[in-house]
py3Dmol code that shows the C-alpha trace and the ligand (Angstrom):
import py3Dmol

protein = """\
ATOM      1  CA  MET A   1     103.616 102.601 122.205  1.00  0.00           C
ATOM      2  CA  TYR A   2     100.803 100.226 123.114  1.00  0.00           C
ATOM      3  CA  GLN A   3     100.583  99.255 126.735  1.00  0.00           C
ATOM      4  CA  ASP A   4      98.452  96.237 125.957  1.00  0.00           C
ATOM      5  CA  LYS A   5     100.160  94.537 123.019  1.00  0.00           C
ATOM      6  CA  LYS A   6     103.532  94.217 121.333  1.00  0.00           C
ATOM      7  CA  VAL A   7     103.870  95.480 117.780  1.00  0.00           C
ATOM      8  CA  VAL A   8     104.511  93.633 114.498  1.00  0.00           C
ATOM      9  CA  PHE A   9     105.373  95.432 111.253  1.00  0.00           C
ATOM     10  CA  SER A  10     106.146  94.094 107.797  1.00  0.00           C
ATOM     11  CA  GLY A  11     105.989  95.236 104.193  1.00  0.00           C
ATOM     12  CA  VAL A  12     105.936  93.911 100.647  1.00  0.00           C
ATOM     13  CA  GLN A  13     106.906  95.853  97.519  1.00  0.00           C
ATOM     14  CA  PRO A  14     104.250  96.066  94.782  1.00  0.00           C
ATOM     15  CA  SER A  15     107.008  95.627  92.217  1.00  0.00           C
ATOM     16  CA  GLY A  16     105.842  92.443  90.529  1.00  0.00           C
ATOM     17  CA  VAL A  17     103.384  89.587  90.843  1.00  0.00           C
ATOM     18  CA  LEU A  18     104.181  87.945  94.157  1.00  0.00           C
ATOM     19  CA  THR A  19     105.851  84.525  94.258  1.00  0.00           C
ATOM     20  CA  ILE A  20     105.550  81.501  96.535  1.00  0.00           C
ATOM     21  CA  GLY A  21     108.802  82.818  98.062  1.00  0.00           C
ATOM     22  CA  ASN A  22     106.964  85.948  99.237  1.00  0.00           C
ATOM     23  CA  TYR A  23     104.072  83.758 100.337  1.00  0.00           C
ATOM     24  CA  LEU A  24     105.951  81.074 102.276  1.00  0.00           C
ATOM     25  CA  GLY A  25     108.748  83.329 103.552  1.00  0.00           C
ATOM     26  CA  ALA A  26     106.536  86.189 104.672  1.00  0.00           C
ATOM     27  CA  ILE A  27     102.840  86.830 103.906  1.00  0.00           C
ATOM     28  CA  ARG A  28     101.521  83.426 104.913  1.00  0.00           C
ATOM     29  CA  ASN A  29     102.951  83.934 108.393  1.00  0.00           C
ATOM     30  CA  PHE A  30     101.552  87.430 108.895  1.00  0.00           C
ATOM     31  CA  ALA A  31      98.114  86.318 110.078  1.00  0.00           C
ATOM     32  CA  ASP A  32      99.672  84.238 112.880  1.00  0.00           C
ATOM     33  CA  PHE A  33     100.420  87.459 114.759  1.00  0.00           C
ATOM     34  CA  SER A  34      97.036  89.184 114.388  1.00  0.00           C
ATOM     35  CA  GLU A  35      95.561  88.114 117.721  1.00  0.00           C
ATOM     36  CA  GLU A  36      98.504  88.564 120.016  1.00  0.00           C
ATOM     37  CA  TYR A  37     100.153  91.616 118.491  1.00  0.00           C
ATOM     38  CA  HIS A  38      99.183  95.018 117.179  1.00  0.00           C
ATOM     39  CA  CYS A  39     100.015  94.425 113.487  1.00  0.00           C
ATOM     40  CA  TYR A  40     100.850  96.824 110.650  1.00  0.00           C
ATOM     41  CA  TYR A  41     101.190  95.377 107.149  1.00  0.00           C
ATOM     42  CA  CYS A  42     102.197  97.915 104.574  1.00  0.00           C
ATOM     43  CA  VAL A  43     102.358  97.919 100.763  1.00  0.00           C
ATOM     44  CA  VAL A  44     105.698  99.687 100.326  1.00  0.00           C
ATOM     45  CA  ASP A  45     105.235 101.575  97.063  1.00  0.00           C
ATOM     46  CA  GLU A  46     107.907 104.155  97.955  1.00  0.00           C
ATOM     47  CA  HIS A  47     110.488 101.380  98.078  1.00  0.00           C
ATOM     48  CA  ALA A  48     109.272 100.073  94.713  1.00  0.00           C
ATOM     49  CA  ILE A  49     110.227 103.274  92.851  1.00  0.00           C
ATOM     50  CA  THR A  50     113.923 102.719  93.598  1.00  0.00           C
ATOM     51  CA  VAL A  51     113.619 100.637  90.415  1.00  0.00           C
ATOM     52  CA  ARG A  52     111.830 102.246  87.456  1.00  0.00           C
ATOM     53  CA  GLN A  53     108.101 101.331  87.429  1.00  0.00           C
ATOM     54  CA  VAL A  54     105.440 101.838  84.780  1.00  0.00           C
ATOM     55  CA  PRO A  55     102.880 104.065  86.631  1.00  0.00           C
ATOM     56  CA  ALA A  56      99.785 102.070  85.587  1.00  0.00           C
ATOM     57  CA  ASP A  57     101.448  98.799  86.626  1.00  0.00           C
ATOM     58  CA  LEU A  58     102.530 100.225  89.986  1.00  0.00           C
ATOM     59  CA  ARG A  59      98.978 101.416  90.642  1.00  0.00           C
ATOM     60  CA  ARG A  60      97.433  98.040  89.746  1.00  0.00           C
ATOM     61  CA  ARG A  61      99.988  96.063  91.734  1.00  0.00           C
ATOM     62  CA  THR A  62      99.410  98.213  94.793  1.00  0.00           C
ATOM     63  CA  TYR A  63      95.736  97.177  94.767  1.00  0.00           C
ATOM     64  CA  GLU A  64      96.736  93.577  94.031  1.00  0.00           C
ATOM     65  CA  THR A  65      99.204  93.409  96.908  1.00  0.00           C
ATOM     66  CA  LEU A  66      96.622  94.751  99.332  1.00  0.00           C
ATOM     67  CA  ALA A  67      94.051  92.248  97.981  1.00  0.00           C
ATOM     68  CA  LEU A  68      96.583  89.442  98.447  1.00  0.00           C
ATOM     69  CA  TYR A  69      97.185  90.463 102.049  1.00  0.00           C
ATOM     70  CA  ILE A  70      93.479  90.058 102.701  1.00  0.00           C
ATOM     71  CA  ALA A  71      93.184  86.892 100.581  1.00  0.00           C
ATOM     72  CA  CYS A  72      96.021  85.371 102.638  1.00  0.00           C
ATOM     73  CA  GLY A  73      93.937  85.760 105.777  1.00  0.00           C
ATOM     74  CA  LEU A  74      94.676  89.257 107.059  1.00  0.00           C
ATOM     75  CA  ASP A  75      91.483  90.709 108.454  1.00  0.00           C
ATOM     76  CA  PRO A  76      91.473  94.531 108.052  1.00  0.00           C
ATOM     77  CA  GLU A  77      89.539  94.770 111.321  1.00  0.00           C
ATOM     78  CA  LYS A  78      92.378  93.068 113.199  1.00  0.00           C
ATOM     79  CA  ASN A  79      95.402  94.433 111.308  1.00  0.00           C
ATOM     80  CA  THR A  80      96.339  97.886 110.068  1.00  0.00           C
ATOM     81  CA  LEU A  81      96.644  97.356 106.292  1.00  0.00           C
ATOM     82  CA  TYR A  82      97.758 100.384 104.299  1.00  0.00           C
ATOM     83  CA  VAL A  83      99.909 101.870 101.543  1.00  0.00           C
ATOM     84  CA  GLN A  84     103.224 103.496 102.472  1.00  0.00           C
ATOM     85  CA  SER A  85     102.861 106.634 100.312  1.00  0.00           C
ATOM     86  CA  HIS A  86      99.525 107.408 102.032  1.00  0.00           C
ATOM     87  CA  VAL A  87     101.336 108.083 105.308  1.00  0.00           C
ATOM     88  CA  SER A  88     103.837 110.904 104.845  1.00  0.00           C
ATOM     89  CA  ALA A  89     105.657 110.143 108.102  1.00  0.00           C
ATOM     90  CA  HIS A  90     107.502 107.289 106.349  1.00  0.00           C
ATOM     91  CA  ALA A  91     109.301 109.624 103.948  1.00  0.00           C
ATOM     92  CA  GLU A  92     109.807 112.158 106.717  1.00  0.00           C
ATOM     93  CA  LEU A  93     111.448 109.778 109.172  1.00  0.00           C
ATOM     94  CA  GLY A  94     113.262 108.176 106.223  1.00  0.00           C
ATOM     95  CA  TRP A  95     115.053 111.469 105.577  1.00  0.00           C
ATOM     96  CA  ILE A  96     115.891 111.937 109.243  1.00  0.00           C
ATOM     97  CA  LEU A  97     117.316 108.419 109.501  1.00  0.00           C
ATOM     98  CA  ASP A  98     119.395 109.020 106.363  1.00  0.00           C
ATOM     99  CA  CYS A  99     121.326 111.398 108.574  1.00  0.00           C
ATOM    100  CA  TYR A 100     122.016 108.673 111.138  1.00  0.00           C
ATOM    101  CA  THR A 101     122.940 105.900 108.699  1.00  0.00           C
ATOM    102  CA  MET A 102     126.516 105.676 107.501  1.00  0.00           C
ATOM    103  CA  PHE A 103     127.735 105.551 103.916  1.00  0.00           C
ATOM    104  CA  GLY A 104     129.907 102.554 104.823  1.00  0.00           C
ATOM    105  CA  GLU A 105     126.941 100.661 106.284  1.00  0.00           C
ATOM    106  CA  LEU A 106     124.805 101.227 103.189  1.00  0.00           C
ATOM    107  CA  SER A 107     127.702 100.258 100.914  1.00  0.00           C
ATOM    108  CA  ARG A 108     127.848  96.826 102.524  1.00  0.00           C
ATOM    109  CA  MET A 109     124.197  95.939 101.801  1.00  0.00           C
ATOM    110  CA  THR A 110     124.057  92.910  99.492  1.00  0.00           C
ATOM    111  CA  GLN A 111     120.633  93.898  98.122  1.00  0.00           C
ATOM    112  CA  PHE A 112     122.119  97.234  96.990  1.00  0.00           C
ATOM    113  CA  LYS A 113     125.031  95.441  95.336  1.00  0.00           C
ATOM    114  CA  ASP A 114     122.688  92.962  93.566  1.00  0.00           C
ATOM    115  CA  LYS A 115     120.189  95.583  92.454  1.00  0.00           C
ATOM    116  CA  SER A 116     122.818  98.015  91.217  1.00  0.00           C
ATOM    117  CA  ALA A 117     124.376  95.213  89.167  1.00  0.00           C
ATOM    118  CA  LYS A 118     120.932  94.456  87.655  1.00  0.00           C
ATOM    119  CA  ASN A 119     120.012  98.128  87.064  1.00  0.00           C
ATOM    120  CA  ALA A 120     123.363  99.539  86.019  1.00  0.00           C
ATOM    121  CA  ASP A 121     121.712 102.452  84.168  1.00  0.00           C
ATOM    122  CA  ASN A 122     119.700 103.584  87.200  1.00  0.00           C
ATOM    123  CA  ILE A 123     121.820 103.385  90.363  1.00  0.00           C
ATOM    124  CA  ASN A 124     119.904 106.197  92.058  1.00  0.00           C
ATOM    125  CA  ALA A 125     120.360 107.599  95.573  1.00  0.00           C
ATOM    126  CA  GLY A 126     117.071 106.005  96.693  1.00  0.00           C
ATOM    127  CA  LEU A 127     118.368 102.541  95.859  1.00  0.00           C
ATOM    128  CA  PHE A 128     121.349 103.286  98.082  1.00  0.00           C
ATOM    129  CA  THR A 129     119.391 104.719 101.044  1.00  0.00           C
ATOM    130  CA  TYR A 130     116.574 102.137 100.711  1.00  0.00           C
ATOM    131  CA  PRO A 131     117.471 100.493 104.079  1.00  0.00           C
ATOM    132  CA  ALA A 132     117.105 103.822 105.954  1.00  0.00           C
ATOM    133  CA  LEU A 133     113.526 104.138 104.647  1.00  0.00           C
ATOM    134  CA  MET A 134     112.934 100.540 105.684  1.00  0.00           C
ATOM    135  CA  ALA A 135     114.269 101.371 109.164  1.00  0.00           C
ATOM    136  CA  ALA A 136     111.850 104.315 109.244  1.00  0.00           C
ATOM    137  CA  ASP A 137     108.897 102.032 108.350  1.00  0.00           C
ATOM    138  CA  ILE A 138     109.712  99.774 111.260  1.00  0.00           C
ATOM    139  CA  LEU A 139     110.789 102.304 113.887  1.00  0.00           C
ATOM    140  CA  LEU A 140     107.811 104.636 113.314  1.00  0.00           C
ATOM    141  CA  TYR A 141     105.494 102.161 115.037  1.00  0.00           C
ATOM    142  CA  GLN A 142     107.817 101.146 117.892  1.00  0.00           C
ATOM    143  CA  THR A 143     107.893  97.659 116.395  1.00  0.00           C
ATOM    144  CA  ASP A 144     108.980  94.643 118.445  1.00  0.00           C
ATOM    145  CA  LEU A 145     108.936  91.951 115.743  1.00  0.00           C
ATOM    146  CA  VAL A 146     109.400  91.977 111.952  1.00  0.00           C
ATOM    147  CA  PRO A 147     108.380  88.804 110.049  1.00  0.00           C
ATOM    148  CA  VAL A 148     110.520  88.589 106.883  1.00  0.00           C
ATOM    149  CA  GLY A 149     112.383  86.133 104.661  1.00  0.00           C
ATOM    150  CA  ALA A 150     116.121  85.531 105.177  1.00  0.00           C
ATOM    151  CA  ASP A 151     117.092  88.030 102.452  1.00  0.00           C
ATOM    152  CA  GLN A 152     115.945  90.914 104.686  1.00  0.00           C
ATOM    153  CA  LYS A 153     118.062  89.902 107.689  1.00  0.00           C
ATOM    154  CA  GLN A 154     120.868  92.310 106.829  1.00  0.00           C
ATOM    155  CA  HIS A 155     118.412  95.225 106.543  1.00  0.00           C
ATOM    156  CA  LEU A 156     116.978  94.297 109.937  1.00  0.00           C
ATOM    157  CA  GLU A 157     120.440  94.317 111.481  1.00  0.00           C
ATOM    158  CA  LEU A 158     121.023  97.785 110.067  1.00  0.00           C
ATOM    159  CA  THR A 159     117.642  98.915 111.450  1.00  0.00           C
ATOM    160  CA  ARG A 160     118.688  97.705 114.895  1.00  0.00           C
ATOM    161  CA  ASP A 161     122.024  99.515 114.638  1.00  0.00           C
ATOM    162  CA  VAL A 162     120.383 102.781 113.557  1.00  0.00           C
ATOM    163  CA  ALA A 163     117.797 102.559 116.366  1.00  0.00           C
ATOM    164  CA  ALA A 164     120.474 101.853 118.966  1.00  0.00           C
ATOM    165  CA  ARG A 165     122.634 104.710 117.649  1.00  0.00           C
ATOM    166  CA  PHE A 166     119.743 107.173 117.803  1.00  0.00           C
ATOM    167  CA  ASN A 167     118.813 106.005 121.307  1.00  0.00           C
ATOM    168  CA  GLN A 168     122.389 106.405 122.445  1.00  0.00           C
ATOM    169  CA  VAL A 169     122.603 109.997 121.252  1.00  0.00           C
ATOM    170  CA  TYR A 170     119.126 111.175 122.368  1.00  0.00           C
ATOM    171  CA  GLY A 171     118.008 108.705 125.042  1.00  0.00           C
ATOM    172  CA  ASP A 172     115.323 106.048 124.595  1.00  0.00           C
ATOM    173  CA  THR A 173     113.317 106.912 121.482  1.00  0.00           C
ATOM    174  CA  PHE A 174     112.863 103.728 119.447  1.00  0.00           C
ATOM    175  CA  VAL A 175     112.158 100.125 120.353  1.00  0.00           C
ATOM    176  CA  VAL A 176     114.971  97.989 118.903  1.00  0.00           C
ATOM    177  CA  PRO A 177     113.117  95.361 116.812  1.00  0.00           C
ATOM    178  CA  ASP A 178     113.833  91.649 116.331  1.00  0.00           C
ATOM    179  CA  PRO A 179     113.463  89.842 113.007  1.00  0.00           C
ATOM    180  CA  TYR A 180     111.174  86.817 112.816  1.00  0.00           C
ATOM    181  CA  ILE A 181     112.499  84.475 110.122  1.00  0.00           C
ATOM    182  CA  PRO A 182     110.653  81.178 109.489  1.00  0.00           C
ATOM    183  CA  LYS A 183     112.657  77.953 109.815  1.00  0.00           C
ATOM    184  CA  THR A 184     111.963  75.949 106.658  1.00  0.00           C
ATOM    185  CA  SER A 185     110.807  78.529 104.131  1.00  0.00           C
ATOM    186  CA  ALA A 186     113.002  81.569 104.821  1.00  0.00           C
ATOM    187  CA  LYS A 187     114.699  81.306 101.442  1.00  0.00           C
ATOM    188  CA  ILE A 188     112.817  79.665  98.595  1.00  0.00           C
ATOM    189  CA  MET A 189     115.161  79.230  95.642  1.00  0.00           C
ATOM    190  CA  SER A 190     114.662  79.676  91.890  1.00  0.00           C
ATOM    191  CA  LEU A 191     113.324  76.588  90.104  1.00  0.00           C
ATOM    192  CA  ALA A 192     115.702  77.254  87.191  1.00  0.00           C
ATOM    193  CA  ASP A 193     118.814  77.799  89.323  1.00  0.00           C
ATOM    194  CA  PRO A 194     118.457  76.482  92.880  1.00  0.00           C
ATOM    195  CA  THR A 195     121.540  78.381  94.040  1.00  0.00           C
ATOM    196  CA  LYS A 196     119.704  81.688  93.438  1.00  0.00           C
ATOM    197  CA  LYS A 197     116.797  83.163  95.425  1.00  0.00           C
ATOM    198  CA  MET A 198     113.360  82.979  93.794  1.00  0.00           C
ATOM    199  CA  SER A 199     112.689  86.607  92.913  1.00  0.00           C
ATOM    200  CA  LYS A 200     109.514  88.303  91.657  1.00  0.00           C
ATOM    201  CA  SER A 201     111.563  90.305  89.152  1.00  0.00           C
ATOM    202  CA  ASP A 202     113.161  87.231  87.505  1.00  0.00           C
ATOM    203  CA  GLU A 203     112.729  87.397  83.746  1.00  0.00           C
ATOM    204  CA  ASN A 204     112.654  83.626  83.352  1.00  0.00           C
ATOM    205  CA  GLU A 205     109.037  82.670  84.098  1.00  0.00           C
ATOM    206  CA  ASN A 206     110.025  79.013  84.630  1.00  0.00           C
ATOM    207  CA  ALA A 207     112.183  80.091  87.570  1.00  0.00           C
ATOM    208  CA  VAL A 208     109.305  81.481  89.631  1.00  0.00           C
ATOM    209  CA  VAL A 209     105.949  80.181  90.774  1.00  0.00           C
ATOM    210  CA  ARG A 210     103.613  83.103  91.311  1.00  0.00           C
ATOM    211  CA  ILE A 211     100.793  83.074  93.852  1.00  0.00           C
ATOM    212  CA  LEU A 212      98.350  83.819  91.037  1.00  0.00           C
ATOM    213  CA  ASP A 213      99.656  81.289  88.487  1.00  0.00           C
ATOM    214  CA  PRO A 214      96.953  78.943  87.157  1.00  0.00           C
ATOM    215  CA  ARG A 215      97.063  75.330  88.313  1.00  0.00           C
ATOM    216  CA  ASP A 216      98.472  73.894  85.066  1.00  0.00           C
ATOM    217  CA  ALA A 217     101.274  76.493  84.987  1.00  0.00           C
ATOM    218  CA  ILE A 218     102.214  75.682  88.590  1.00  0.00           C
ATOM    219  CA  ILE A 219     102.394  71.965  87.857  1.00  0.00           C
ATOM    220  CA  ARG A 220     104.331  72.522  84.617  1.00  0.00           C
ATOM    221  CA  LYS A 221     106.886  74.761  86.347  1.00  0.00           C
ATOM    222  CA  PHE A 222     107.515  72.207  89.098  1.00  0.00           C
ATOM    223  CA  LYS A 223     107.827  69.415  86.518  1.00  0.00           C
ATOM    224  CA  ARG A 224     110.554  71.426  84.770  1.00  0.00           C
ATOM    225  CA  ALA A 225     112.357  72.387  87.984  1.00  0.00           C
ATOM    226  CA  VAL A 226     116.116  71.890  87.713  1.00  0.00           C
ATOM    227  CA  THR A 227     117.388  69.005  89.856  1.00  0.00           C
ATOM    228  CA  ASP A 228     120.597  66.961  89.967  1.00  0.00           C
ATOM    229  CA  SER A 229     121.174  63.786  87.980  1.00  0.00           C
ATOM    230  CA  GLY A 230     120.484  61.453  90.926  1.00  0.00           C
ATOM    231  CA  SER A 231     117.161  59.847  91.709  1.00  0.00           C
ATOM    232  CA  GLU A 232     116.747  59.778  95.494  1.00  0.00           C
ATOM    233  CA  ILE A 233     114.509  62.203  97.376  1.00  0.00           C
ATOM    234  CA  LYS A 234     117.024  63.105 100.091  1.00  0.00           C
ATOM    235  CA  TYR A 235     117.752  66.316 102.000  1.00  0.00           C
ATOM    236  CA  ALA A 236     121.494  66.188 101.431  1.00  0.00           C
ATOM    237  CA  GLU A 237     124.320  68.480 100.459  1.00  0.00           C
ATOM    238  CA  GLY A 238     124.855  68.904  96.727  1.00  0.00           C
ATOM    239  CA  LYS A 239     121.155  68.332  96.014  1.00  0.00           C
ATOM    240  CA  ASP A 240     120.143  72.012  95.962  1.00  0.00           C
ATOM    241  CA  GLY A 241     117.181  71.517  93.621  1.00  0.00           C
ATOM    242  CA  ILE A 242     115.693  68.628  95.616  1.00  0.00           C
ATOM    243  CA  MET A 243     116.334  70.397  98.938  1.00  0.00           C
ATOM    244  CA  ASN A 244     114.443  73.427  97.627  1.00  0.00           C
ATOM    245  CA  LEU A 245     111.497  71.305  96.473  1.00  0.00           C
ATOM    246  CA  MET A 246     111.499  69.492  99.827  1.00  0.00           C
ATOM    247  CA  SER A 247     111.431  72.829 101.673  1.00  0.00           C
ATOM    248  CA  ILE A 248     108.474  73.967  99.583  1.00  0.00           C
ATOM    249  CA  TYR A 249     106.633  70.672 100.112  1.00  0.00           C
ATOM    250  CA  SER A 250     107.398  70.776 103.834  1.00  0.00           C
ATOM    251  CA  ALA A 251     106.152  74.369 104.111  1.00  0.00           C
ATOM    252  CA  PHE A 252     102.852  73.492 102.429  1.00  0.00           C
ATOM    253  CA  THR A 253     102.224  70.168 104.218  1.00  0.00           C
ATOM    254  CA  GLY A 254     103.881  70.689 107.602  1.00  0.00           C
ATOM    255  CA  LYS A 255     105.791  67.400 107.090  1.00  0.00           C
ATOM    256  CA  THR A 256     109.393  67.077 108.285  1.00  0.00           C
ATOM    257  CA  MET A 257     112.253  66.222 105.908  1.00  0.00           C
ATOM    258  CA  ASP A 258     112.412  62.690 107.409  1.00  0.00           C
ATOM    259  CA  GLU A 259     108.724  62.161 106.767  1.00  0.00           C
ATOM    260  CA  ILE A 260     109.090  63.377 103.184  1.00  0.00           C
ATOM    261  CA  GLU A 261     112.079  61.079 102.560  1.00  0.00           C
ATOM    262  CA  ARG A 262     110.018  58.135 103.839  1.00  0.00           C
ATOM    263  CA  GLU A 263     106.950  59.118 101.816  1.00  0.00           C
ATOM    264  CA  PHE A 264     108.966  59.135  98.577  1.00  0.00           C
ATOM    265  CA  ASP A 265     111.264  56.228  99.367  1.00  0.00           C
ATOM    266  CA  GLY A 266     111.641  54.187  96.166  1.00  0.00           C
ATOM    267  CA  LYS A 267     109.893  56.813  94.054  1.00  0.00           C
ATOM    268  CA  GLY A 268     111.585  59.029  91.465  1.00  0.00           C
ATOM    269  CA  TYR A 269     111.973  62.753  90.909  1.00  0.00           C
ATOM    270  CA  GLY A 270     108.998  62.791  88.497  1.00  0.00           C
ATOM    271  CA  ASP A 271     106.545  61.545  91.150  1.00  0.00           C
ATOM    272  CA  PHE A 272     107.935  63.928  93.725  1.00  0.00           C
ATOM    273  CA  LYS A 273     107.774  66.986  91.457  1.00  0.00           C
ATOM    274  CA  MET A 274     104.174  66.157  90.576  1.00  0.00           C
ATOM    275  CA  ALA A 275     103.254  65.897  94.271  1.00  0.00           C
ATOM    276  CA  VAL A 276     104.900  69.257  95.050  1.00  0.00           C
ATOM    277  CA  GLY A 277     103.104  70.920  92.118  1.00  0.00           C
ATOM    278  CA  GLU A 278      99.694  69.547  93.064  1.00  0.00           C
ATOM    279  CA  THR A 279     100.118  70.376  96.743  1.00  0.00           C
ATOM    280  CA  CYS A 280     101.158  73.930  95.908  1.00  0.00           C
ATOM    281  CA  ALA A 281      98.267  74.421  93.453  1.00  0.00           C
ATOM    282  CA  ASP A 282      95.763  73.016  95.993  1.00  0.00           C
ATOM    283  CA  ALA A 283      97.045  75.330  98.728  1.00  0.00           C
ATOM    284  CA  LEU A 284      96.912  78.428  96.530  1.00  0.00           C
ATOM    285  CA  ALA A 285      93.458  77.774  95.023  1.00  0.00           C
ATOM    286  CA  PRO A 286      91.465  79.341  97.897  1.00  0.00           C
ATOM    287  CA  VAL A 287      93.822  82.356  98.014  1.00  0.00           C
ATOM    288  CA  GLN A 288      93.325  82.865  94.269  1.00  0.00           C
ATOM    289  CA  ALA A 289      89.539  82.641  94.542  1.00  0.00           C
ATOM    290  CA  GLU A 290      89.412  85.187  97.347  1.00  0.00           C
ATOM    291  CA  PHE A 291      91.839  87.433  95.474  1.00  0.00           C
ATOM    292  CA  ALA A 292      89.604  87.423  92.371  1.00  0.00           C
ATOM    293  CA  ARG A 293      86.581  88.331  94.488  1.00  0.00           C
ATOM    294  CA  LEU A 294      88.413  91.220  96.181  1.00  0.00           C
ATOM    295  CA  MET A 295      89.779  92.639  92.931  1.00  0.00           C
ATOM    296  CA  ASN A 296      86.179  93.014  91.793  1.00  0.00           C
ATOM    297  CA  ASP A 297      85.428  95.147  94.817  1.00  0.00           C
ATOM    298  CA  LYS A 298      87.681  98.159  94.401  1.00  0.00           C
ATOM    299  CA  ALA A 299      85.470 100.293  96.667  1.00  0.00           C
ATOM    300  CA  TYR A 300      86.109  97.883  99.535  1.00  0.00           C
ATOM    301  CA  LEU A 301      89.880  97.878  98.919  1.00  0.00           C
ATOM    302  CA  GLU A 302      89.886 101.678  98.877  1.00  0.00           C
ATOM    303  CA  ASP A 303      87.941 101.781 102.102  1.00  0.00           C
ATOM    304  CA  VAL A 304      90.551  99.499 103.707  1.00  0.00           C
ATOM    305  CA  MET A 305      93.370 101.708 102.342  1.00  0.00           C
ATOM    306  CA  ILE A 306      91.829 104.908 103.679  1.00  0.00           C
ATOM    307  CA  LYS A 307      91.012 103.559 107.133  1.00  0.00           C
ATOM    308  CA  GLY A 308      94.393 101.844 107.388  1.00  0.00           C
ATOM    309  CA  ALA A 309      96.284 105.003 106.439  1.00  0.00           C
ATOM    310  CA  GLU A 310      94.325 107.076 108.968  1.00  0.00           C
ATOM    311  CA  ALA A 311      95.114 104.673 111.787  1.00  0.00           C
ATOM    312  CA  ALA A 312      98.772 104.342 110.778  1.00  0.00           C
ATOM    313  CA  ALA A 313      99.217 108.111 110.433  1.00  0.00           C
ATOM    314  CA  ARG A 314      97.775 108.638 113.903  1.00  0.00           C
ATOM    315  CA  ASP A 315     100.177 106.139 115.463  1.00  0.00           C
ATOM    316  CA  ALA A 316     103.170 107.362 113.437  1.00  0.00           C
ATOM    317  CA  ALA A 317     102.529 110.952 114.572  1.00  0.00           C
ATOM    318  CA  ARG A 318     103.311 110.001 118.160  1.00  0.00           C
ATOM    319  CA  THR A 319     106.785 108.765 117.263  1.00  0.00           C
ATOM    320  CA  MET A 320     107.375 111.715 114.934  1.00  0.00           C
ATOM    321  CA  SER A 321     106.600 114.262 117.602  1.00  0.00           C
ATOM    322  CA  LYS A 322     109.048 112.572 119.984  1.00  0.00           C
ATOM    323  CA  VAL A 323     111.747 112.409 117.282  1.00  0.00           C
ATOM    324  CA  ARG A 324     111.321 116.083 116.308  1.00  0.00           C
ATOM    325  CA  ARG A 325     111.612 117.231 119.879  1.00  0.00           C
ATOM    326  CA  LYS A 326     114.694 115.092 120.565  1.00  0.00           C
ATOM    327  CA  ILE A 327     116.670 116.248 117.558  1.00  0.00           C
ATOM    328  CA  GLY A 328     115.930 119.923 118.190  1.00  0.00           C
ATOM    329  CA  PHE A 329     113.369 120.789 115.529  1.00  0.00           C
ATOM    330  CA  THR A 330     111.203 123.694 116.673  1.00  0.00           C
ATOM    331  CA  ASP A 331     107.464 123.264 117.165  1.00  0.00           C
ATOM    332  CA  PRO A 332     105.894 126.659 117.950  1.00  0.00           C
ATOM    333  CA  ARG A 333     102.348 125.261 117.879  1.00  0.00           C
ATOM    334  CA  ARG A 334     103.010 122.850 120.693  1.00  0.00           C
ATOM    335  CA  LYS A 335     102.152 124.338 124.073  1.00  0.00           C
TER     336      LYS A 335
END
"""
ligand_1 = """\
37
LIG
P 110.055 92.075 99.054
O 108.895 92.810 98.487
O 111.203 91.772 98.166
O 109.566 90.690 99.631
C 108.481 90.587 100.549
C 108.778 89.526 101.594
O 109.014 88.256 100.956
C 110.232 87.701 101.422
N 110.842 86.938 100.322
C 111.188 85.644 100.388
N 111.085 84.743 101.380
C 111.510 83.479 101.111
N 112.020 83.103 99.908
C 112.151 83.973 98.897
N 112.628 83.585 97.722
C 111.704 85.317 99.108
N 111.663 86.432 98.320
C 111.140 87.415 99.089
C 111.082 88.909 101.806
O 112.098 88.548 102.717
C 110.055 89.826 102.405
O 109.821 89.482 103.758
N 112.617 95.432 101.724
C 111.459 94.566 101.733
C 110.153 95.320 101.892
C 110.100 96.205 103.098
C 109.981 95.773 104.437
C 109.925 96.963 105.218
C 109.893 94.506 105.048
C 110.142 97.560 103.109
N 110.029 98.019 104.386
C 109.815 96.909 106.616
C 109.783 94.473 106.448
C 109.736 95.648 107.215
C 111.402 93.830 100.408
O 112.003 94.203 99.437
O 110.539 92.781 100.371
"""
view = py3Dmol.view(width=600, height=400)
view.addModel(protein, "pdb")
view.setStyle({"model": 0}, {"cartoon": {"style": "trace"}})
view.addModel(ligand_1, "xyz")
view.setStyle({"model": 1}, {"stick": {}})
view.zoomTo()
view.show()
């Protein structure tokens, strides 16, 4: 779509207070693309309603997620920052892509299986077709690269399949996007059960470190993190808890696993957990300060939302007009 630059798109659901998993796996990396790519970062509120939300909470978290984008270094002048429901083309292309996504494909999605197990009283059609809306988000902007955590890999593969299928039927319409998954922090695990992903909707507060947690809470949660009964700081099979803490420490400090093993040689789990907690709290402090400042400036956040949505809608319209024409929708106003 853009002759000059390739396109990056990613999104975060405003469905809870974001965790260091969201931060290290996704948001922290977003700003790296701002110079070289044309970047869209969206607050995906339409995805969030696949699980029941309290309206006032959804509204507040939408502002908070946008403020966190900016607090994590995304400059609204260099990135298109906006809210999904402000650009109607997402829902529109979402419906169209529903008709090119197979029941069997959607049935295989592990996120659908997990979420329907957790929300057994609300297995709605939106939860099932969620990945087709996600494909629409991405394909609307002719995206080349999608920075996400490892849990979104399967949805990205489906997006690629849907794009390729559409292109095969109608000729080149969509760019087929690639995922960008970070090496060390693609899957941050729960501190209470290191075999499970850290998730913003976890009910056990000790399992998750949130970007906005105060310093003492961060340190306390790391101190209580579940580890094995050994004592060595080693990146080795069977030590899921320690491996997770090492990944977090590595992501914050840039140190390799070898360097971390050497740094904590002869020291115990207590010392290591304390170091991880302090490093994490230090790294998040500036993000938290900037977040607090932005949340006090609602007019600014609204200005960003409005300008972002206008720019996104303009770009999305180009893909939509191509899609409509290809599938045979009439357009009597077009000359
Ligand atoms: P969401 O809101 O669950 O998570 C936002 C981003 O955080 C990553 N992430 C993690 N990374 C590492 N470790 C973890 N424990 C962890 N938990 C979450 C996610 O992989 C994601 O990158 N379906 C998406 C939102 C979405 C989207 C899109 C993303 C909608 N449309 C289009 C990319 C492109 C989701 O639920 O993310």
